[in-house]
C-alpha positions as CSV (number, residue, x, y, z in Angstrom):
1,M,91.3,138.9,79.7
2,D,90.3,139.6,76.1
3,E,87.3,137.9,74.5
4,S,89.6,135.6,72.5
5,M,90.6,133.9,75.7
6,S,87.2,133.6,77.2
7,P,86.8,129.8,76.2
8,A,89.7,129.1,78.6
9,S,87.5,130.3,81.5
10,S,84.7,128.0,80.6
11,A,87.1,125.1,80.1
12,V,88.3,125.6,83.7
13,S,84.8,125.7,85.1
14,T,83.9,122.5,83.2
15,T,86.8,120.5,84.7
16,E,86.3,121.9,88.2
17,D,82.7,120.6,88.1
18,D,84.0,117.0,87.4
19,E,83.6,114.5,90.1
20,P,86.8,113.0,91.5
21,G,87.8,110.2,89.1
22,Q,86.4,111.9,86.1
23,T,88.9,113.5,83.7
24,G,88.7,116.5,81.5
25,E,91.3,117.6,79.0
26,G,93.8,118.8,81.6
27,A,93.4,115.9,84.0
28,Q,93.8,113.4,81.2
29,L,96.9,115.2,80.0
30,L,98.4,115.1,83.5
31,D,97.6,111.4,83.8
32,E,99.5,110.8,80.5
33,L,102.5,112.9,81.7
34,R,102.6,111.1,85.0
35,E,102.6,107.7,83.1
36,A,105.4,108.9,80.8
37,I,107.7,110.0,83.6
38,A,107.1,106.7,85.4
39,R,108.1,104.8,82.2
40,Y,111.7,105.9,82.5
41,V,112.3,106.7,86.2
42,I,111.3,105.0,89.4
43,L,110.4,107.7,91.8
44,P,110.6,107.1,95.6
45,S,106.8,107.2,96.1
46,S,103.5,107.8,94.3
47,E,103.5,111.3,95.9
48,A,106.9,112.1,94.4
49,L,105.7,111.1,91.0
50,T,102.7,113.3,91.3
51,A,104.8,116.2,92.5
52,V,107.2,115.9,89.5
53,T,104.3,115.8,87.1
54,L,102.7,118.9,88.5
55,W,106.1,120.7,88.7
56,V,106.7,120.0,85.0
57,A,103.2,121.4,84.1
58,A,103.8,124.5,86.3
59,T,106.8,125.5,84.2
60,H,104.5,126.2,81.3
61,I,102.7,129.0,83.2
62,Q,105.7,130.7,84.9
63,P,104.7,134.2,83.9
64,A,101.5,133.8,85.9
65,L,103.1,132.6,89.1
66,Q,104.1,134.5,92.2
67,H,106.7,131.9,93.3
68,A,109.0,129.6,91.3
69,P,109.4,126.4,93.2
70,R,112.8,124.6,93.0
71,L,112.8,120.9,92.4
72,A,115.6,119.3,94.5
73,V,116.4,115.9,93.1
74,V,118.7,114.4,95.6
75,G,120.0,110.9,96.6
76,P,122.3,109.4,99.1
77,A,124.6,107.8,96.4
78,K,125.3,107.5,92.7
79,R,123.0,105.6,90.3
80,C,119.7,106.7,91.9
81,G,118.2,107.9,88.7
82,K,118.8,111.7,89.2
83,S,120.3,112.4,85.8
84,R,117.7,110.2,84.1
85,L,114.9,112.2,85.7
86,L,116.6,115.4,84.4
87,D,116.7,113.9,80.9
88,V,112.9,113.5,81.0
89,L,112.4,117.0,82.5
90,T,114.5,118.5,79.7
91,E,112.1,117.2,77.1
92,T,108.8,118.1,78.9
93,V,109.4,121.5,80.7
94,R,109.0,124.8,79.0
95,E,112.2,126.3,77.5
96,P,114.8,124.2,79.3
97,L,118.2,125.6,80.0
98,I,120.3,122.7,81.2
99,T,123.9,122.7,82.5
100,V,126.1,120.6,84.7
101,N,127.6,123.7,86.1
102,T,126.9,127.4,85.6
103,S,127.7,130.9,86.7
104,P,125.5,133.7,88.0
105,A,126.4,135.9,85.0
106,V,125.0,133.2,82.6
107,V,121.8,132.8,84.6
108,F,121.3,136.6,84.9
109,R,121.4,137.0,81.2
110,S,119.2,134.0,80.5
111,I,116.1,135.1,82.5
112,G,113.5,137.4,81.1
113,D,109.8,138.1,81.5
114,D,109.0,134.6,80.2
115,P,111.9,132.8,81.8
116,P,113.4,129.4,80.9
117,T,113.4,126.5,83.2
118,L,116.8,126.0,84.7
119,L,118.1,122.4,85.0
120,V,121.3,121.9,86.9
121,D,122.9,118.4,87.0
122,E,125.7,117.4,89.4
123,A,124.7,120.2,91.8
124,D,126.9,118.5,94.5
125,T,129.9,119.8,92.5
126,I,128.6,123.4,93.1
127,F,127.5,123.0,96.8
128,G,128.8,119.6,97.9
129,S,131.8,120.9,99.9
130,I,132.4,124.0,102.1
131,K,135.0,125.2,99.6
132,A,132.7,124.8,96.6
133,A,129.8,126.3,98.4
134,E,131.8,129.4,99.4
135,K,132.9,129.8,95.8
136,N,129.3,129.6,94.5
137,E,127.7,131.7,97.2
138,E,126.5,134.2,94.6
139,L,124.7,131.5,92.7
140,R,123.0,130.3,95.9
141,G,121.8,133.8,96.5
142,L,120.5,134.0,93.0
143,L,118.6,130.7,93.4
144,N,117.1,132.0,96.7
145,A,116.1,135.3,95.2
146,G,114.6,133.7,92.1
147,H,112.1,131.8,94.2
148,Q,109.9,134.9,94.4
149,R,108.9,137.4,91.8
150,N,110.3,140.9,91.8
151,R,113.6,140.1,93.5
152,P,116.1,141.4,90.8
153,A,119.9,141.3,91.2
154,L,121.7,144.6,90.8
155,R,125.0,144.5,88.9
156,I,127.3,147.1,87.4
157,S,127.1,146.6,83.7
158,G,128.1,148.2,80.4
159,P,130.8,150.6,79.4
160,E,129.4,153.4,81.6
161,H,129.3,151.1,84.6
162,K,125.8,151.8,85.6
163,P,123.7,149.7,87.9
164,Q,121.4,147.3,86.0
165,A,118.6,145.1,87.4
166,F,118.7,141.5,86.2
167,P,115.6,139.4,86.8
168,T,116.1,136.2,88.8
169,F,112.6,134.7,88.8
170,A,112.7,131.3,87.2
171,M,111.8,127.7,88.1
172,A,114.8,125.5,88.6
173,A,115.6,121.8,89.1
174,L,118.8,120.8,90.7
175,A,120.1,117.2,90.9
176,G,123.0,116.0,93.0
177,I,124.3,113.6,95.7
178,G,123.3,114.7,99.2
179,D,121.2,117.6,100.2
180,L,121.5,121.1,98.7
181,P,122.1,124.1,100.9
182,D,119.3,124.5,103.5
183,T,118.1,127.8,102.0
184,V,117.6,126.1,98.6
185,M,116.0,123.0,100.1
186,D,113.6,125.3,102.0
187,R,112.3,126.6,98.7
188,A,112.1,123.3,97.0
189,V,109.9,120.4,96.3
190,V,112.3,117.7,97.4
191,I,112.5,114.4,95.6
192,R,114.7,111.9,97.5
193,M,115.7,109.4,94.9
194,Q,116.5,105.8,95.7
195,R,118.7,103.3,93.9
196,R,116.7,100.6,92.0
197,K,116.7,97.2,93.6
198,A,116.6,93.8,91.8
199,G,113.3,93.3,90.1
200,E,112.5,97.0,89.6
201,R,112.4,97.8,85.9
202,V,112.2,100.9,83.7
203,E,112.5,101.5,80.0
204,Q,115.8,102.6,78.7
205,F,115.8,106.2,77.5
206,R,116.7,106.6,73.9
207,S,116.8,110.1,72.4
208,R,115.8,109.3,68.8
209,R,113.0,107.0,69.9
210,D,111.6,108.7,73.0
211,I,112.1,112.5,72.6
212,P,109.4,113.0,69.9
213,A,106.7,111.5,72.1
214,L,107.8,113.6,75.1
215,H,107.9,116.7,72.9
216,A,104.4,115.9,71.8
217,L,103.3,115.9,75.5
218,R,105.2,119.1,76.1
219,D,103.5,120.8,73.2
220,R,100.1,119.7,74.4
221,L,100.9,121.1,77.9
222,T,101.7,124.4,76.3
223,A,98.5,124.4,74.2
224,W,96.4,123.6,77.3
225,L,98.0,125.9,79.8
226,R,99.3,129.0,78.1
227,P,95.7,130.3,77.3
228,L,94.9,129.8,81.0
229,M,97.6,132.0,82.4
230,D,95.3,134.9,83.3
231,T,93.0,132.4,85.1
232,A,96.1,130.9,86.8
233,A,97.3,134.3,88.0
234,D,94.0,135.0,89.7
235,L,93.7,131.6,91.5
236,V,94.4,131.6,95.2
237,P,93.8,128.0,96.1
238,P,93.3,126.8,99.7
239,M,96.6,125.2,100.8
240,P,97.1,122.4,103.4
241,V,100.4,124.0,104.5
242,Q,101.6,127.4,105.5
243,D,104.3,130.0,105.1
244,R,107.1,129.2,102.6
245,A,105.9,125.6,102.1
246,A,102.6,127.1,100.8
247,D,104.5,129.5,98.5
248,T,106.5,126.7,97.1
249,W,103.6,124.3,96.5
250,E,101.0,126.8,95.4
251,P,102.0,126.6,91.7
252,L,101.5,122.8,91.7
253,V,98.1,123.1,93.3
254,V,97.1,125.8,90.8
255,V,97.9,123.4,88.0
256,A,95.9,120.7,89.7
257,E,92.9,123.1,90.1
258,L,93.1,124.0,86.4
259,A,93.1,120.3,85.5
260,G,90.2,119.4,87.8
261,G,89.0,115.8,88.2
262,H,91.0,113.9,90.8
263,W,94.0,116.2,90.6
264,P,93.2,118.9,93.2
265,E,92.7,116.3,95.9
266,R,95.7,114.3,94.8
267,A,97.9,117.5,94.8
268,R,96.9,118.6,98.3
269,A,97.5,115.1,99.7
270,T,100.9,115.0,98.0
271,C,101.8,118.4,99.4
272,T,100.8,117.4,102.9
273,A,102.7,114.1,102.8
274,M,105.9,115.4,101.3
275,C,106.2,118.5,103.5
276,A,105.7,116.3,106.6
277,A,108.4,113.9,105.3
278,E,110.9,116.8,105.0
279,V,110.7,117.8,108.7
280,G,114.0,117.2,110.4
281,Q,115.9,115.8,107.4
282,D,119.6,115.9,107.8
283,D,122.4,116.4,105.3
284,E,124.8,113.6,106.1
285,S,124.0,111.4,103.1
286,N,127.7,110.6,102.5
287,V,127.9,108.2,105.5
288,K,124.5,106.5,105.2
289,T,125.5,103.7,102.8
290,R,128.5,102.9,105.0
291,L,126.2,102.7,108.0
292,L,123.8,100.3,106.3
293,K,126.7,98.0,105.4
294,D,128.1,98.1,108.9
295,I,124.7,97.3,110.4
296,R,124.4,94.3,108.1
297,R,127.8,93.2,109.4
298,V,126.6,93.5,113.0
299,F,123.6,91.4,112.3
300,A,125.8,88.8,110.7
301,C,128.1,88.8,113.7
302,Y,125.1,87.9,116.0
303,G,124.0,85.1,113.6
304,D,121.4,87.2,111.8
305,P,118.8,87.3,114.6
306,D,115.4,88.7,114.0
307,T,116.1,91.6,116.4
308,V,119.1,93.5,117.8
309,R,119.2,95.9,120.8
310,T,120.2,99.4,120.0
311,R,122.9,99.3,122.7
312,D,124.4,96.1,121.3
313,L,124.3,97.5,117.7
314,L,126.1,100.7,118.8
315,E,128.6,98.7,120.8
316,E,129.6,96.7,117.8
317,L,129.7,99.7,115.5
318,L,131.9,101.6,117.8
319,K,134.4,98.7,118.1
320,D,135.4,99.1,114.4
321,Q,138.5,101.4,114.6
322,E,138.5,101.9,110.8
323,A,134.9,103.1,110.8
324,P,133.8,106.7,111.4
325,W,131.4,105.9,114.2
326,A,133.8,106.2,117.3
327,E,134.5,109.8,116.4
328,Y,131.2,110.7,114.7
329,R,130.2,114.3,115.5
330,N,133.2,114.3,117.9
331,T,131.2,112.5,120.6
332,G,130.8,109.1,118.8
333,L,127.6,107.6,117.3
334,T,124.8,107.8,119.8
335,P,121.2,106.5,119.7
336,R,120.0,109.9,118.6
337,Y,122.5,110.3,115.7
338,L,121.8,106.7,114.7
339,G,118.1,107.5,114.4
340,I,118.9,110.6,112.3
341,L,121.1,108.8,109.9
342,L,118.5,106.0,109.4
343,K,115.5,108.3,109.1
344,D,116.1,108.7,105.3
345,F,115.5,105.0,104.8
346,G,112.3,105.0,106.9
347,I,114.0,103.0,109.7
348,Q,113.6,103.8,113.4
349,A,114.1,102.0,116.7
350,A,111.2,100.7,118.7
351,V,110.6,99.0,122.0
352,L,110.9,95.2,121.4
353,R,110.7,92.1,123.5
354,F,113.9,90.0,123.8
355,E,114.9,86.8,125.5
356,G,113.6,86.4,129.1
357,G,110.7,88.7,128.4
358,R,112.8,91.8,128.8
359,Q,111.9,94.9,126.7
360,A,114.5,97.3,125.2
361,R,114.8,99.6,122.3
362,G,116.1,97.9,119.1
363,F,115.7,97.1,115.5
364,T,114.3,94.2,113.5
365,R,116.3,92.7,110.7
366,T,113.3,93.1,108.3
367,Q,113.5,96.9,108.8
368,F,116.8,97.0,106.8
369,T,116.1,94.5,104.0
370,D,114.7,97.0,101.6
371,A,117.5,99.5,102.1
372,W,120.2,96.8,101.9
373,A,118.7,95.6,98.6
374,R,118.8,99.1,97.2
375,Y,122.1,100.6,98.4
376,C,124.4,97.7,99.3
377,P,123.1,94.5,97.7
378,E,125.0,91.3,98.5
379,E,126.7,89.7,95.6
380,Q,124.8,86.6,94.4
381,P,126.7,83.3,93.8
382,P,127.8,82.9,90.1
383,D,125.5,79.8,89.7
384,G,122.5,81.5,91.3
385,G,122.3,78.7,93.9
386,E,122.2,78.7,97.6
387,T,124.4,80.7,99.8
388,T,125.7,79.5,103.1
389,R,125.5,81.8,106.2
390,H,126.7,80.6,109.6
391,G,126.5,77.0,108.7
392,S,122.9,77.0,107.4
393,A,121.6,77.0,103.9
394,V,119.8,80.2,103.1
395,H,118.0,80.9,99.8
396,P,118.8,84.4,98.4
């Protein structure tokens, strides 16, 4: 590094010496960015908010990185805040290149030594069906290759039809309903968005009012991080995960190390928690909302008890000839498949005590109340008064 950049080195050492809870320039800036994102979008967890904050900051040092983590912003249904999050990302990442659809040729010609940040909305229209995924197989390959530096794509180009190497390395955020292809998800920091429930509030995003403040944050990120790229390139931070997960999360931990203060500890805790949460995730988001509604119907059929046996729940679900459960996965919905479908909502069966002191696996009604409120809320009476359920007055 030349002498003109030597102050950056001392700035890093100063923040690294801070005790947890103290904030230097970088830590304070990340705190402000985290707060700004939360102003417009409700993320599914504090860890997810931290991950998005660090991912945005990492886009400003892409030339120093060995890996370019994808940000997979996915949800089980519409209106989960995916596009709004992309709106905020567009105004805070470095050199955004946003599209609701794209082609490999466009991406090839948009990436250089200092790449843009790719932002793709409605990614389910690209990968959401077998036919669409097959049509966009080349784009999926590009996204996979671009996760790691020095993985160019070779194409015949020009009037002489000579092979030309196009760079693919660039950070990318993709938002859509349902999971992205497994190979993309495996290279991504996954943000599983949830629909807001009653009482959860965010500020409306208004371009003329809000973009200038976000751009000011973006410019401060650039001013802080760009002089530190040589330092960032030399950092090899200890990681709490291994293999590809470590490759994907390392840029976020590098940013946290540059910031100092409480951020290194927070980044590693976030990495550990979110990687663990992704183990065993399935891609059947399209049926989950229907399952929640049908389970609520089963509870109602039994008089809304506090608990229901798993076998009784499945028996009622399989009775509905218009529902997909009798033919689910060709064998019908089983306890195992039921557990997989509910895992996204943090719901799992447990051994419970029922009448007569007998124990069996089942679910409590309270396990579902949060998911029902988010994805299939019951309509409230027009006058906001009491609703009647099975002959008894129940306050909503």
